[in-house]
N, C-alpha and C positions, 0 to 999 in steps of 0.2 A: 535557514529556511526550510526547517523542519514545523515552526514555527508557520511562517507563512502557506504551508500544505496544509497543516491543521487546523488553520483561517478558510480553507480556502474546500476542504473535504467536507467542512460543515457550509458551506455553501453548495456544494456540490446536492448533501444532503435535503436544506432546503429546497432546489431545482428537481432534484427527484420528484419527492413531493407537492410538487407544482406542476410536475409534465413539463417541465419547459427544454427545451430541443436547443441545447446545446449543453443537457446534462452527461451524453455521452463522452463525446470532447473532453470536457474537463475532467470524470470522472477516470477517465483514460489516463488523462496527464498525474495527476492526484496520485491514482492509485503505483504510475510508474516514479514515482518521486516516492513512496513508501518504500517500494523495492528495492530502491539504490540503493536509501538510508539503510537498508537491513545488510543487505550486500557488502556495502561500505564499513560499517559497525565489523561486521564477521571478517572482512578482509583485514580489518586494521587490525582485528586482535591475532588474530592469525598470525601478519606480520608482525607484531611484539611479542611473540612466542609461547602465548597463551593459547589452551584449548578451548578455541571459541567454541566447539561443538560438545564441550568436557561439563561435568555437573559444575564448576564455578560461575559459568556463562551461560547456565539452562535459565535463569530467570530473566535474563535481557534474550534470550532471540523465542525461547516461548512466545513472548505477544504479539510475533512476528506472523506465527504460524496460518490467525485467520486473514491475515495482508494476504498471504501467497493465495488462500483459499477461494478470499474473494475476488484477487485479480484473475482465477481460470472462470467461476462465476462472471464475474464481470465479460469476459473475452466471449462467453458464451453467448449472454445477450446483447451482447452489443452485434454478435456475428448475428444473429439468428432475430434481431431487431423486437426482444421481448423486454422491452426497457417500459413499452407501454402500452 
């Protein structure tokens, strides 16, 4: 699923620069899947007894911070119709 999401994300970037009308819908889906992957990873690590927010998993959690920031920005852009 992550590989498919990565491909769709590249498609969203292409559509964003082409100002495609479907970019808001597909972008919302890809960001939702990315956030779900981050939550599922953290939940799985915690369920296995690992300190998911500790130093050992720091390098696994850091790449998801821009996704959370982008999700907030994306929601703002979609709500304000600032994508175009």
